[in-house]
CHARMM-style PDB file with segment names, atoms N, HN, CA, C and O in Angstrom:
ATOM      1  N   MET     1     -55.515  52.946 133.370  1.00  0.00      PROA
ATOM      2  CA  MET     1     -55.486  51.517 133.515  1.00  0.00      PROA
ATOM      3  C   MET     1     -56.294  50.900 132.377  1.00  0.00      PROA
ATOM      4  O   MET     1     -57.363  51.388 132.011  1.00  0.00      PROA
ATOM      5  N   LYS     2     -55.764  49.839 131.842  1.00  0.00      PROA
ATOM      6  HN  LYS     2     -54.895  49.442 132.139  1.00  0.00      PROA
ATOM      7  CA  LYS     2     -56.430  49.201 130.715  1.00  0.00      PROA
ATOM      8  C   LYS     2     -57.647  48.410 131.182  1.00  0.00      PROA
ATOM      9  O   LYS     2     -57.775  48.070 132.358  1.00  0.00      PROA
ATOM     10  N   ASN     3     -58.524  48.129 130.244  1.00  0.00      PROA
ATOM     11  HN  ASN     3     -58.420  48.406 129.288  1.00  0.00      PROA
ATOM     12  CA  ASN     3     -59.753  47.417 130.572  1.00  0.00      PROA
ATOM     13  C   ASN     3     -59.503  45.989 131.024  1.00  0.00      PROA
ATOM     14  O   ASN     3     -60.248  45.463 131.851  1.00  0.00      PROA
ATOM     15  N   THR     4     -58.463  45.353 130.494  1.00  0.00      PROA
ATOM     16  HN  THR     4     -57.858  45.780 129.822  1.00  0.00      PROA
ATOM     17  CA  THR     4     -58.225  43.955 130.861  1.00  0.00      PROA
ATOM     18  C   THR     4     -57.909  43.819 132.341  1.00  0.00      PROA
ATOM     19  O   THR     4     -58.336  42.855 132.977  1.00  0.00      PROA
ATOM     20  N   ALA     5     -57.177  44.756 132.893  1.00  0.00      PROA
ATOM     21  HN  ALA     5     -56.830  45.539 132.376  1.00  0.00      PROA
ATOM     22  CA  ALA     5     -56.853  44.697 134.320  1.00  0.00      PROA
ATOM     23  C   ALA     5     -58.113  44.868 135.160  1.00  0.00      PROA
ATOM     24  O   ALA     5     -58.269  44.202 136.183  1.00  0.00      PROA
ATOM     25  N   MET     6     -59.000  45.741 134.745  1.00  0.00      PROA
ATOM     26  HN  MET     6     -58.873  46.282 133.914  1.00  0.00      PROA
ATOM     27  CA  MET     6     -60.237  45.944 135.493  1.00  0.00      PROA
ATOM     28  C   MET     6     -61.153  44.722 135.381  1.00  0.00      PROA
ATOM     29  O   MET     6     -61.819  44.355 136.349  1.00  0.00      PROA
ATOM     30  N   ILE     7     -61.186  44.105 134.223  1.00  0.00      PROA
ATOM     31  HN  ILE     7     -60.644  44.403 133.437  1.00  0.00      PROA
ATOM     32  CA  ILE     7     -61.997  42.898 134.048  1.00  0.00      PROA
ATOM     33  C   ILE     7     -61.440  41.769 134.915  1.00  0.00      PROA
ATOM     34  O   ILE     7     -62.200  41.051 135.565  1.00  0.00      PROA
ATOM     35  N   LEU     8     -60.119  41.612 134.924  1.00  0.00      PROA
ATOM     36  HN  LEU     8     -59.502  42.195 134.396  1.00  0.00      PROA
ATOM     37  CA  LEU     8     -59.505  40.592 135.770  1.00  0.00      PROA
ATOM     38  C   LEU     8     -59.789  40.846 137.240  1.00  0.00      PROA
ATOM     39  O   LEU     8     -60.045  39.908 137.995  1.00  0.00      PROA
ATOM     40  N   LEU     9     -59.747  42.093 137.648  1.00  0.00      PROA
ATOM     41  HN  LEU     9     -59.539  42.855 137.035  1.00  0.00      PROA
ATOM     42  CA  LEU     9     -60.035  42.427 139.036  1.00  0.00      PROA
ATOM     43  C   LEU     9     -61.479  42.088 139.392  1.00  0.00      PROA
ATOM     44  O   LEU     9     -61.747  41.582 140.481  1.00  0.00      PROA
ATOM     45  N   GLY    10     -62.405  42.363 138.484  1.00  0.00      PROA
ATOM     46  HN  GLY    10     -62.187  42.774 137.598  1.00  0.00      PROA
ATOM     47  CA  GLY    10     -63.811  42.025 138.714  1.00  0.00      PROA
ATOM     48  C   GLY    10     -64.043  40.525 138.792  1.00  0.00      PROA
ATOM     49  O   GLY    10     -64.782  40.054 139.656  1.00  0.00      PROA
ATOM     50  N   VAL    11     -63.413  39.769 137.890  1.00  0.00      PROA
ATOM     51  HN  VAL    11     -62.812  40.152 137.188  1.00  0.00      PROA
ATOM     52  CA  VAL    11     -63.558  38.313 137.894  1.00  0.00      PROA
ATOM     53  C   VAL    11     -62.970  37.723 139.167  1.00  0.00      PROA
ATOM     54  O   VAL    11     -63.561  36.832 139.777  1.00  0.00      PROA
ATOM     55  N   THR    12     -61.805  38.224 139.564  1.00  0.00      PROA
ATOM     56  HN  THR    12     -61.326  38.948 139.068  1.00  0.00      PROA
ATOM     57  CA  THR    12     -61.174  37.747 140.796  1.00  0.00      PROA
ATOM     58  C   THR    12     -62.060  38.012 142.000  1.00  0.00      PROA
ATOM     59  O   THR    12     -62.221  37.144 142.858  1.00  0.00      PROA
ATOM     60  N   SER    13     -62.628  39.193 142.067  1.00  0.00      PROA
ATOM     61  HN  SER    13     -62.497  39.898 141.369  1.00  0.00      PROA
ATOM     62  CA  SER    13     -63.512  39.524 143.183  1.00  0.00      PROA
ATOM     63  C   SER    13     -64.738  38.629 143.203  1.00  0.00      PROA
ATOM     64  O   SER    13     -65.157  38.174 144.268  1.00  0.00      PROA
ATOM     65  N   LEU    14     -65.315  38.372 142.042  1.00  0.00      PROA
ATOM     66  HN  LEU    14     -64.975  38.742 141.178  1.00  0.00      PROA
ATOM     67  CA  LEU    14     -66.490  37.505 141.979  1.00  0.00      PROA
ATOM     68  C   LEU    14     -66.162  36.077 142.404  1.00  0.00      PROA
ATOM     69  O   LEU    14     -66.960  35.437 143.089  1.00  0.00      PROA
ATOM     70  N   ILE    15     -65.005  35.576 142.007  1.00  0.00      PROA
ATOM     71  HN  ILE    15     -64.357  36.096 141.450  1.00  0.00      PROA
ATOM     72  CA  ILE    15     -64.614  34.223 142.407  1.00  0.00      PROA
ATOM     73  C   ILE    15     -64.425  34.150 143.911  1.00  0.00      PROA
ATOM     74  O   ILE    15     -64.890  33.205 144.549  1.00  0.00      PROA
ATOM     75  N   LEU    16     -63.753  35.130 144.483  1.00  0.00      PROA
ATOM     76  HN  LEU    16     -63.376  35.898 143.966  1.00  0.00      PROA
ATOM     77  CA  LEU    16     -63.504  35.085 145.919  1.00  0.00      PROA
ATOM     78  C   LEU    16     -64.790  35.281 146.727  1.00  0.00      PROA
ATOM     79  O   LEU    16     -64.913  34.728 147.819  1.00  0.00      PROA
ATOM     80  N   ILE    17     -65.732  36.045 146.219  1.00  0.00      PROA
ATOM     81  HN  ILE    17     -65.632  36.494 145.332  1.00  0.00      PROA
ATOM     82  CA  ILE    17     -67.034  36.180 146.885  1.00  0.00      PROA
ATOM     83  C   ILE    17     -67.828  34.874 146.749  1.00  0.00      PROA
ATOM     84  O   ILE    17     -68.513  34.459 147.685  1.00  0.00      PROA
ATOM     85  N   ALA    18     -67.733  34.235 145.586  1.00  0.00      PROA
ATOM     86  HN  ALA    18     -67.177  34.572 144.827  1.00  0.00      PROA
ATOM     87  CA  ALA    18     -68.416  32.960 145.381  1.00  0.00      PROA
ATOM     88  C   ALA    18     -67.887  31.897 146.338  1.00  0.00      PROA
ATOM     89  O   ALA    18     -68.640  31.039 146.798  1.00  0.00      PROA
ATOM     90  N   ILE    19     -66.604  31.956 146.634  1.00  0.00      PROA
ATOM     91  HN  ILE    19     -65.993  32.654 146.261  1.00  0.00      PROA
ATOM     92  CA  ILE    19     -66.026  31.001 147.583  1.00  0.00      PROA
ATOM     93  C   ILE    19     -66.672  31.156 148.955  1.00  0.00      PROA
ATOM     94  O   ILE    19     -66.996  30.167 149.612  1.00  0.00      PROA
ATOM     95  N   VAL    20     -66.855  32.399 149.379  1.00  0.00      PROA
ATOM     96  HN  VAL    20     -66.592  33.203 148.845  1.00  0.00      PROA
ATOM     97  CA  VAL    20     -67.479  32.642 150.681  1.00  0.00      PROA
ATOM     98  C   VAL    20     -68.899  32.080 150.705  1.00  0.00      PROA
ATOM     99  O   VAL    20     -69.313  31.472 151.692  1.00  0.00      PROA
ATOM    100  N   VAL    21     -69.634  32.281 149.630  1.00  0.00      PROA
ATOM    101  HN  VAL    21     -69.297  32.774 148.828  1.00  0.00      PROA
ATOM    102  CA  VAL    21     -71.009  31.767 149.565  1.00  0.00      PROA
ATOM    103  C   VAL    21     -71.017  30.237 149.554  1.00  0.00      PROA
ATOM    104  O   VAL    21     -71.829  29.611 150.236  1.00  0.00      PROA
ATOM    105  N   LEU    22     -70.107  29.637 148.775  1.00  0.00      PROA
ATOM    106  HN  LEU    22     -69.447  30.145 148.222  1.00  0.00      PROA
ATOM    107  CA  LEU    22     -70.062  28.178 148.698  1.00  0.00      PROA
ATOM    108  C   LEU    22     -69.661  27.550 150.029  1.00  0.00      PROA
ATOM    109  O   LEU    22     -70.156  26.479 150.381  1.00  0.00      PROA
ATOM    110  N   VAL    23     -68.785  28.194 150.760  1.00  0.00      PROA
ATOM    111  HN  VAL    23     -68.383  29.064 150.474  1.00  0.00      PROA
ATOM    112  CA  VAL    23     -68.407  27.678 152.081  1.00  0.00      PROA
ATOM    113  C   VAL    23     -69.592  27.747 153.033  1.00  0.00      PROA
ATOM    114  O   VAL    23     -69.802  26.839 153.838  1.00  0.00      PROA
ATOM    115  N   SER    24     -70.360  28.816 152.942  1.00  0.00      PROA
ATOM    116  HN  SER    24     -70.190  29.554 152.288  1.00  0.00      PROA
ATOM    117  CA  SER    24     -71.485  28.967 153.867  1.00  0.00      PROA
ATOM    118  C   SER    24     -72.593  27.954 153.609  1.00  0.00      PROA
ATOM    119  O   SER    24     -73.327  27.612 154.536  1.00  0.00      PROA
ATOM    120  N   VAL    25     -72.738  27.462 152.383  1.00  0.00      PROA
ATOM    121  HN  VAL    25     -72.141  27.739 151.630  1.00  0.00      PROA
ATOM    122  CA  VAL    25     -73.743  26.439 152.094  1.00  0.00      PROA
ATOM    123  C   VAL    25     -73.136  25.041 152.063  1.00  0.00      PROA
ATOM    124  O   VAL    25     -73.783  24.093 151.619  1.00  0.00      PROA
ATOM    125  N   GLU    26     -71.906  24.909 152.528  1.00  0.00      PROA
ATOM    126  HN  GLU    26     -71.380  25.679 152.889  1.00  0.00      PROA
ATOM    127  CA  GLU    26     -71.204  23.637 152.707  1.00  0.00      PROA
ATOM    128  C   GLU    26     -71.107  22.828 151.417  1.00  0.00      PROA
ATOM    129  O   GLU    26     -71.545  21.679 151.366  1.00  0.00      PROA
ATOM    130  N   PHE    27     -70.527  23.436 150.363  1.00  0.00      PROA
ATOM    131  HN  PHE    27     -70.172  24.370 150.404  1.00  0.00      PROA
ATOM    132  CA  PHE    27     -70.259  22.731 149.116  1.00  0.00      PROA
ATOM    133  C   PHE    27     -69.078  21.795 149.312  1.00  0.00      PROA
ATOM    134  O   PHE    27     -68.469  21.770 150.381  1.00  0.00      PROA
ATOM    135  N   SER    28     -68.757  21.031 148.286  1.00  0.00      PROA
ATOM    136  HN  SER    28     -69.252  21.052 147.417  1.00  0.00      PROA
ATOM    137  CA  SER    28     -67.655  20.071 148.393  1.00  0.00      PROA
ATOM    138  C   SER    28     -66.315  20.798 148.548  1.00  0.00      PROA
ATOM    139  O   SER    28     -66.095  21.878 148.000  1.00  0.00      PROA
ATOM    140  N   PHE    29     -65.448  20.168 149.304  1.00  0.00      PROA
ATOM    141  HN  PHE    29     -65.627  19.290 149.748  1.00  0.00      PROA
ATOM    142  CA  PHE    29     -64.142  20.761 149.588  1.00  0.00      PROA
ATOM    143  C   PHE    29     -63.317  20.932 148.321  1.00  0.00      PROA
ATOM    144  O   PHE    29     -62.629  21.941 148.162  1.00  0.00      PROA
ATOM    145  N   SER    30     -63.377  19.959 147.418  1.00  0.00      PROA
ATOM    146  HN  SER    30     -63.935  19.139 147.546  1.00  0.00      PROA
ATOM    147  CA  SER    30     -62.526  20.029 146.222  1.00  0.00      PROA
ATOM    148  C   SER    30     -62.886  21.227 145.347  1.00  0.00      PROA
ATOM    149  O   SER    30     -61.990  21.891 144.825  1.00  0.00      PROA
ATOM    150  N   LEU    31     -64.165  21.515 145.177  1.00  0.00      PROA
ATOM    151  HN  LEU    31     -64.892  20.976 145.601  1.00  0.00      PROA
ATOM    152  CA  LEU    31     -64.570  22.673 144.375  1.00  0.00      PROA
ATOM    153  C   LEU    31     -64.104  23.971 145.021  1.00  0.00      PROA
ATOM    154  O   LEU    31     -63.595  24.860 144.338  1.00  0.00      PROA
ATOM    155  N   ILE    32     -64.275  24.081 146.317  1.00  0.00      PROA
ATOM    156  HN  ILE    32     -64.688  23.359 146.872  1.00  0.00      PROA
ATOM    157  CA  ILE    32     -63.847  25.288 147.029  1.00  0.00      PROA
ATOM    158  C   ILE    32     -62.336  25.438 146.965  1.00  0.00      PROA
ATOM    159  O   ILE    32     -61.826  26.547 146.807  1.00  0.00      PROA
ATOM    160  N   PHE    33     -61.617  24.326 147.088  1.00  0.00      PROA
ATOM    161  HN  PHE    33     -62.031  23.425 147.216  1.00  0.00      PROA
ATOM    162  CA  PHE    33     -60.156  24.360 147.029  1.00  0.00      PROA
ATOM    163  C   PHE    33     -59.674  24.844 145.667  1.00  0.00      PROA
ATOM    164  O   PHE    33     -58.806  25.713 145.591  1.00  0.00      PROA
ATOM    165  N   TYR    34     -60.228  24.289 144.592  1.00  0.00      PROA
ATOM    166  HN  TYR    34     -60.933  23.583 144.654  1.00  0.00      PROA
ATOM    167  CA  TYR    34     -59.806  24.691 143.249  1.00  0.00      PROA
ATOM    168  C   TYR    34     -60.181  26.136 142.944  1.00  0.00      PROA
ATOM    169  O   TYR    34     -59.404  26.856 142.318  1.00  0.00      PROA
ATOM    170  N   LEU    35     -61.349  26.563 143.374  1.00  0.00      PROA
ATOM    171  HN  LEU    35     -61.980  25.978 143.883  1.00  0.00      PROA
ATOM    172  CA  LEU    35     -61.726  27.969 143.177  1.00  0.00      PROA
ATOM    173  C   LEU    35     -60.815  28.904 143.955  1.00  0.00      PROA
ATOM    174  O   LEU    35     -60.496  29.994 143.481  1.00  0.00      PROA
ATOM    175  N   THR    36     -60.393  28.489 145.144  1.00  0.00      PROA
ATOM    176  HN  THR    36     -60.652  27.603 145.529  1.00  0.00      PROA
ATOM    177  CA  THR    36     -59.462  29.308 145.924  1.00  0.00      PROA
ATOM    178  C   THR    36     -58.124  29.423 145.212  1.00  0.00      PROA
ATOM    179  O   THR    36     -57.544  30.507 145.147  1.00  0.00      PROA
ATOM    180  N   CYS    37     -57.635  28.323 144.682  1.00  0.00      PROA
ATOM    181  HN  CYS    37     -58.106  27.443 144.735  1.00  0.00      PROA
ATOM    182  CA  CYS    37     -56.362  28.354 143.946  1.00  0.00      PROA
ATOM    183  C   CYS    37     -56.463  29.224 142.701  1.00  0.00      PROA
ATOM    184  O   CYS    37     -55.564  30.017 142.422  1.00  0.00      PROA
ATOM    185  N   ILE    38     -57.545  29.082 141.957  1.00  0.00      PROA
ATOM    186  HN  ILE    38     -58.275  28.438 142.184  1.00  0.00      PROA
ATOM    187  CA  ILE    38     -57.745  29.899 140.752  1.00  0.00      PROA
ATOM    188  C   ILE    38     -57.857  31.376 141.124  1.00  0.00      PROA
ATOM    189  O   ILE    38     -57.294  32.231 140.440  1.00  0.00      PROA
ATOM    190  N   GLY    39     -58.574  31.679 142.197  1.00  0.00      PROA
ATOM    191  HN  GLY    39     -59.030  30.985 142.753  1.00  0.00      PROA
ATOM    192  CA  GLY    39     -58.728  33.063 142.637  1.00  0.00      PROA
ATOM    193  C   GLY    39     -57.416  33.689 143.050  1.00  0.00      PROA
ATOM    194  O   GLY    39     -57.160  34.854 142.745  1.00  0.00      PROA
ATOM    195  N   GLN    40     -56.577  32.929 143.743  1.00  0.00      PROA
ATOM    196  HN  GLN    40     -56.785  31.983 143.991  1.00  0.00      PROA
ATOM    197  CA  GLN    40     -55.282  33.459 144.157  1.00  0.00      PROA
ATOM    198  C   GLN    40     -54.364  33.682 142.969  1.00  0.00      PROA
ATOM    199  O   GLN    40     -53.637  34.675 142.926  1.00  0.00      PROA
ATOM    200  N   ILE    41     -54.387  32.776 142.006  1.00  0.00      PROA
ATOM    201  HN  ILE    41     -54.978  31.970 142.041  1.00  0.00      PROA
ATOM    202  CA  ILE    41     -53.570  32.955 140.800  1.00  0.00      PROA
ATOM    203  C   ILE    41     -54.051  34.165 140.015  1.00  0.00      PROA
ATOM    204  O   ILE    41     -53.241  34.963 139.544  1.00  0.00      PROA
ATOM    205  N   LEU    42     -55.370  34.305 139.870  1.00  0.00      PROA
ATOM    206  HN  LEU    42     -56.028  33.657 140.253  1.00  0.00      PROA
ATOM    207  CA  LEU    42     -55.908  35.477 139.157  1.00  0.00      PROA
ATOM    208  C   LEU    42     -55.568  36.779 139.882  1.00  0.00      PROA
ATOM    209  O   LEU    42     -55.325  37.801 139.240  1.00  0.00      PROA
ATOM    210  N   LEU    43     -55.550  36.749 141.205  1.00  0.00      PROA
ATOM    211  HN  LEU    43     -55.748  35.919 141.727  1.00  0.00      PROA
ATOM    212  CA  LEU    43     -55.189  37.940 141.958  1.00  0.00      PROA
ATOM    213  C   LEU    43     -53.743  38.333 141.676  1.00  0.00      PROA
ATOM    214  O   LEU    43     -53.452  39.516 141.498  1.00  0.00      PROA
ATOM    215  N   LEU    44     -52.849  37.379 141.632  1.00  0.00      PROA
ATOM    216  HN  LEU    44     -53.086  36.418 141.777  1.00  0.00      PROA
ATOM    217  CA  LEU    44     -51.448  37.673 141.312  1.00  0.00      PROA
ATOM    218  C   LEU    44     -51.288  38.198 139.893  1.00  0.00      PROA
ATOM    219  O   LEU    44     -50.521  39.131 139.657  1.00  0.00      PROA
ATOM    220  N   VAL    45     -52.012  37.598 138.944  1.00  0.00      PROA
ATOM    221  HN  VAL    45     -52.635  36.840 139.136  1.00  0.00      PROA
ATOM    222  CA  VAL    45     -51.957  38.063 137.556  1.00  0.00      PROA
ATOM    223  C   VAL    45     -52.495  39.488 137.445  1.00  0.00      PROA
ATOM    224  O   VAL    45     -51.939  40.313 136.720  1.00  0.00      PROA
ATOM    225  N   THR    46     -53.582  39.771 138.170  1.00  0.00      PROA
ATOM    226  HN  THR    46     -54.033  39.101 138.759  1.00  0.00      PROA
ATOM    227  CA  THR    46     -54.175  41.107 138.152  1.00  0.00      PROA
ATOM    228  C   THR    46     -53.207  42.146 138.708  1.00  0.00      PROA
ATOM    229  O   THR    46     -53.033  43.213 138.121  1.00  0.00      PROA
ATOM    230  N   VAL    47     -52.585  41.838 139.828  1.00  0.00      PROA
ATOM    231  HN  VAL    47     -52.727  40.971 140.305  1.00  0.00      PROA
ATOM    232  CA  VAL    47     -51.617  42.776 140.420  1.00  0.00      PROA
ATOM    233  C   VAL    47     -50.458  43.004 139.466  1.00  0.00      PROA
ATOM    234  O   VAL    47     -50.005  44.138 139.310  1.00  0.00      PROA
ATOM    235  N   TYR    48     -49.966  41.944 138.823  1.00  0.00      PROA
ATOM    236  HN  TYR    48     -50.333  41.023 138.950  1.00  0.00      PROA
ATOM    237  CA  TYR    48     -48.875  42.086 137.857  1.00  0.00      PROA
ATOM    238  C   TYR    48     -49.290  42.975 136.695  1.00  0.00      PROA
ATOM    239  O   TYR    48     -48.538  43.862 136.292  1.00  0.00      PROA
ATOM    240  N   LYS    49     -50.494  42.740 136.149  1.00  0.00      PROA
ATOM    241  HN  LYS    49     -51.104  42.019 136.476  1.00  0.00      PROA
ATOM    242  CA  LYS    49     -50.964  43.549 135.019  1.00  0.00      PROA
ATOM    243  C   LYS    49     -51.103  45.019 135.394  1.00  0.00      PROA
ATOM    244  O   LYS    49     -50.749  45.897 134.607  1.00  0.00      PROA
ATOM    245  N   ILE    50     -51.616  45.289 136.586  1.00  0.00      PROA
ATOM    246  HN  ILE    50     -51.904  44.576 137.225  1.00  0.00      PROA
ATOM    247  CA  ILE    50     -51.803  46.675 137.009  1.00  0.00      PROA
ATOM    248  C   ILE    50     -50.457  47.358 137.224  1.00  0.00      PROA
ATOM    249  O   ILE    50     -50.277  48.511 136.831  1.00  0.00      PROA
ATOM    250  N   LEU    51     -49.514  46.657 137.844  1.00  0.00      PROA
ATOM    251  HN  LEU    51     -49.660  45.721 138.163  1.00  0.00      PROA
ATOM    252  CA  LEU    51     -48.220  47.271 138.128  1.00  0.00      PROA
ATOM    253  C   LEU    51     -47.352  47.443 136.897  1.00  0.00      PROA
ATOM    254  O   LEU    51     -46.502  48.333 136.872  1.00  0.00      PROA
ATOM    255  N   THR    52     -47.540  46.616 135.873  1.00  0.00      PROA
ATOM    256  HN  THR    52     -48.231  45.893 135.894  1.00  0.00      PROA
ATOM    257  CA  THR    52     -46.726  46.737 134.659  1.00  0.00      PROA
ATOM    258  C   THR    52     -47.446  47.503 133.557  1.00  0.00      PROA
ATOM    259  O   THR    52     -46.953  47.550 132.431  1.00  0.00      PROA
ATOM    260  N   ASP    53     -48.581  48.096 133.844  1.00  0.00      PROA
ATOM    261  HN  ASP    53     -48.981  48.057 134.760  1.00  0.00      PROA
ATOM    262  CA  ASP    53     -49.336  48.859 132.863  1.00  0.00      PROA
ATOM    263  C   ASP    53     -48.553  50.098 132.455  1.00  0.00      PROA
ATOM    264  O   ASP    53     -47.966  50.779 133.296  1.00  0.00      PROA
ATOM    265  N   ASP    54     -48.550  50.386 131.148  1.00  0.00      PROA
ATOM    266  HN  ASP    54     -49.027  49.834 130.464  1.00  0.00      PROA
ATOM    267  CA  ASP    54     -47.842  51.558 130.631  1.00  0.00      PROA
ATOM    268  C   ASP    54     -48.751  52.781 130.793  1.00  0.00      PROA
ATOM    269  O   ASP    54     -49.497  53.134 129.880  1.00  0.00      PROA
ATOM    270  N   TYR    55     -48.680  53.414 131.951  1.00  0.00      PROA
ATOM    271  HN  TYR    55     -48.073  53.127 132.693  1.00  0.00      PROA
ATOM    272  CA  TYR    55     -49.558  54.528 132.289  1.00  0.00      PROA
ATOM    273  C   TYR    55     -48.716  55.666 132.834  1.00  0.00      PROA
ATOM    274  O   TYR    55     -47.845  55.465 133.679  1.00  0.00      PROA
ATOM    275  N   SER    56     -48.988  56.858 132.340  1.00  0.00      PROA
ATOM    276  HN  SER    56     -49.696  57.022 131.653  1.00  0.00      PROA
ATOM    277  CA  SER    56     -48.270  58.020 132.860  1.00  0.00      PROA
ATOM    278  C   SER    56     -49.261  59.171 133.029  1.00  0.00      PROA
ATOM    279  O   SER    56     -50.267  59.251 132.325  1.00  0.00      PROA
ATOM    280  N   THR    57     -48.960  60.052 133.967  1.00  0.00      PROA
ATOM    281  HN  THR    57     -48.142  59.987 134.540  1.00  0.00      PROA
ATOM    282  CA  THR    57     -49.817  61.194 134.242  1.00  0.00      PROA
ATOM    283  C   THR    57     -48.964  62.349 134.726  1.00  0.00      PROA
ATOM    284  O   THR    57     -47.834  62.165 135.178  1.00  0.00      PROA
ATOM    285  N   ASP    58     -49.528  63.542 134.622  1.00  0.00      PROA
ATOM    286  HN  ASP    58     -50.446  63.691 134.255  1.00  0.00      PROA
ATOM    287  CA  ASP    58     -48.810  64.709 135.146  1.00  0.00      PROA
ATOM    288  C   ASP    58     -49.343  65.101 136.519  1.00  0.00      PROA
ATOM    289  O   ASP    58     -48.923  66.108 137.089  1.00  0.00      PROA
ATOM    290  N   LYS    59     -50.258  64.310 137.042  1.00  0.00      PROA
ATOM    291  HN  LYS    59     -50.599  63.492 136.579  1.00  0.00      PROA
ATOM    292  CA  LYS    59     -50.821  64.577 138.371  1.00  0.00      PROA
ATOM    293  C   LYS    59     -49.837  64.127 139.452  1.00  0.00      PROA
ATOM    294  O   LYS    59     -49.081  63.173 139.270  1.00  0.00      PROA
ATOM    295  N   THR    60     -49.869  64.834 140.570  1.00  0.00      PROA
ATOM    296  HN  THR    60     -50.484  65.609 140.718  1.00  0.00      PROA
ATOM    297  CA  THR    60     -49.074  64.452 141.732  1.00  0.00      PROA
ATOM    298  C   THR    60     -49.997  64.399 142.940  1.00  0.00      PROA
ATOM    299  O   THR    60     -51.192  64.677 142.838  1.00  0.00      PROA
ATOM    300  N   PHE    61     -49.430  64.039 144.080  1.00  0.00      PROA
ATOM    301  HN  PHE    61     -48.459  63.813 144.163  1.00  0.00      PROA
ATOM    302  CA  PHE    61     -50.242  64.009 145.295  1.00  0.00      PROA
ATOM    303  C   PHE    61     -50.680  65.416 145.705  1.00  0.00      PROA
ATOM    304  O   PHE    61     -51.645  65.573 146.453  1.00  0.00      PROA
ATOM    305  N   ASP    62     -49.979  66.429 145.222  1.00  0.00      PROA
ATOM    306  HN  ASP    62     -49.195  66.302 144.614  1.00  0.00      PROA
ATOM    307  CA  ASP    62     -50.371  67.804 145.530  1.00  0.00      PROA
ATOM    308  C   ASP    62     -51.676  68.189 144.831  1.00  0.00      PROA
ATOM    309  O   ASP    62     -52.323  69.157 145.229  1.00  0.00      PROA
ATOM    310  N   ASP    63     -52.073  67.434 143.783  1.00  0.00      PROA
ATOM    311  HN  ASP    63     -51.547  66.647 143.460  1.00  0.00      PROA
ATOM    312  CA  ASP    63     -53.309  67.725 143.056  1.00  0.00      PROA
ATOM    313  C   ASP    63     -54.547  67.215 143.780  1.00  0.00      PROA
ATOM    314  O   ASP    63     -55.664  67.493 143.342  1.00  0.00      PROA
ATOM    315  N   PHE    64     -54.385  66.491 144.853  1.00  0.00      PROA
ATOM    316  HN  PHE    64     -53.478  66.265 145.208  1.00  0.00      PROA
ATOM    317  CA  PHE    64     -55.470  65.909 145.639  1.00  0.00      PROA
ATOM    318  C   PHE    64     -56.222  64.904 144.778  1.00  0.00      PROA
ATOM    319  O   PHE    64     -55.579  64.064 144.149  1.00  0.00      PROA
ATOM    320  N   TYR    65     -57.527  64.945 144.719  1.00  0.00      PROA
ATOM    321  HN  TYR    65     -58.049  65.628 145.231  1.00  0.00      PROA
ATOM    322  CA  TYR    65     -58.297  64.015 143.918  1.00  0.00      PROA
ATOM    323  C   TYR    65     -58.546  64.589 142.540  1.00  0.00      PROA
ATOM    324  O   TYR    65     -58.677  65.801 142.370  1.00  0.00      PROA
ATOM    325  N   GLU    66     -58.611  63.690 141.539  1.00  0.00      PROA
ATOM    326  HN  GLU    66     -58.505  62.705 141.677  1.00  0.00      PROA
ATOM    327  CA  GLU    66     -58.793  64.155 140.167  1.00  0.00      PROA
ATOM    328  C   GLU    66     -60.173  64.771 139.955  1.00  0.00      PROA
ATOM    329  O   GLU    66     -60.309  65.709 139.169  1.00  0.00      PROA
ATOM    330  N   ASP    67     -61.195  64.267 140.636  1.00  0.00      PROA
ATOM    331  HN  ASP    67     -61.084  63.505 141.274  1.00  0.00      PROA
ATOM    332  CA  ASP    67     -62.534  64.804 140.446  1.00  0.00      PROA
ATOM    333  C   ASP    67     -62.773  66.065 141.276  1.00  0.00      PROA
ATOM    334  O   ASP    67     -63.776  66.751 141.078  1.00  0.00      PROA
ATOM    335  N   TYR    68     -61.864  66.378 142.201  1.00  0.00      PROA
ATOM    336  HN  TYR    68     -61.050  65.820 142.362  1.00  0.00      PROA
ATOM    337  CA  TYR    68     -61.980  67.590 143.001  1.00  0.00      PROA
ATOM    338  C   TYR    68     -60.584  68.177 143.197  1.00  0.00      PROA
ATOM    339  O   TYR    68     -60.032  68.130 144.297  1.00  0.00      PROA
ATOM    340  N   PRO    69     -60.012  68.733 142.116  1.00  0.00      PROA
ATOM    341  CA  PRO    69     -58.629  69.211 142.210  1.00  0.00      PROA
ATOM    342  C   PRO    69     -58.518  70.459 143.095  1.00  0.00      PROA
ATOM    343  O   PRO    69     -59.418  71.297 143.137  1.00  0.00      PROA
ATOM    344  N   ILE    70     -57.419  70.551 143.778  1.00  0.00      PROA
ATOM    345  HN  ILE    70     -56.687  69.871 143.744  1.00  0.00      PROA
ATOM    346  CA  ILE    70     -57.100  71.730 144.572  1.00  0.00      PROA
ATOM    347  C   ILE    70     -56.057  72.518 143.797  1.00  0.00      PROA
ATOM    348  O   ILE    70     -55.036  71.967 143.384  1.00  0.00      PROA
ATOM    349  N   ASP    71     -56.311  73.803 143.600  1.00  0.00      PROA
ATOM    350  HN  ASP    71     -57.140  74.250 143.935  1.00  0.00      PROA
ATOM    351  CA  ASP    71     -55.351  74.606 142.849  1.00  0.00      PROA
ATOM    352  C   ASP    71     -54.051  74.721 143.621  1.00  0.00      PROA
ATOM    353  O   ASP    71     -54.034  74.888 144.841  1.00  0.00      PROA
ATOM    354  N   ARG    72     -52.978  74.626 142.880  1.00  0.00      PROA
ATOM    355  HN  ARG    72     -52.993  74.490 141.890  1.00  0.00      PROA
ATOM    356  CA  ARG    72     -51.669  74.767 143.494  1.00  0.00      PROA
ATOM    357  C   ARG    72     -51.396  76.225 143.760  1.00  0.00      PROA
ATOM    358  O   ARG    72     -51.730  77.101 142.962  1.00  0.00      PROA
ATOM    359  N   GLU    73     -50.778  76.464 144.903  1.00  0.00      PROA
ATOM    360  HN  GLU    73     -50.506  75.752 145.551  1.00  0.00      PROA
ATOM    361  CA  GLU    73     -50.392  77.836 145.218  1.00  0.00      PROA
ATOM    362  C   GLU    73     -49.121  78.164 144.466  1.00  0.00      PROA
ATOM    363  O   GLU    73     -48.162  77.392 144.487  1.00  0.00      PROA
ATOM    364  N   LYS    74     -49.109  79.307 143.802  1.00  0.00      PROA
ATOM    365  HN  LYS    74     -49.888  79.934 143.784  1.00  0.00      PROA
ATOM    366  CA  LYS    74     -47.927  79.657 143.005  1.00  0.00      PROA
ATOM    367  C   LYS    74     -47.191  80.811 143.587  1.00  0.00      PROA
ATOM    368  OT1 LYS    74     -46.172  81.232 143.039  1.00  0.00      PROA
TER     369      LYS     74
END
């Protein structure tokens, strides 16, 4: 996965967490509304970037986790 998708995911998460904090301290509705709209748009852009990323691997679900591979029975 490219770095831009991970950065977008981090920014989106921070915006959506900030919304929760702003709601809890009763900020203005318009600011919360616009941040919610921006966060949802960024989430859609992030999902699109991740799904259209040019990434290929030779791993399958039979390999289990990459950091703890299980040898295939031959």
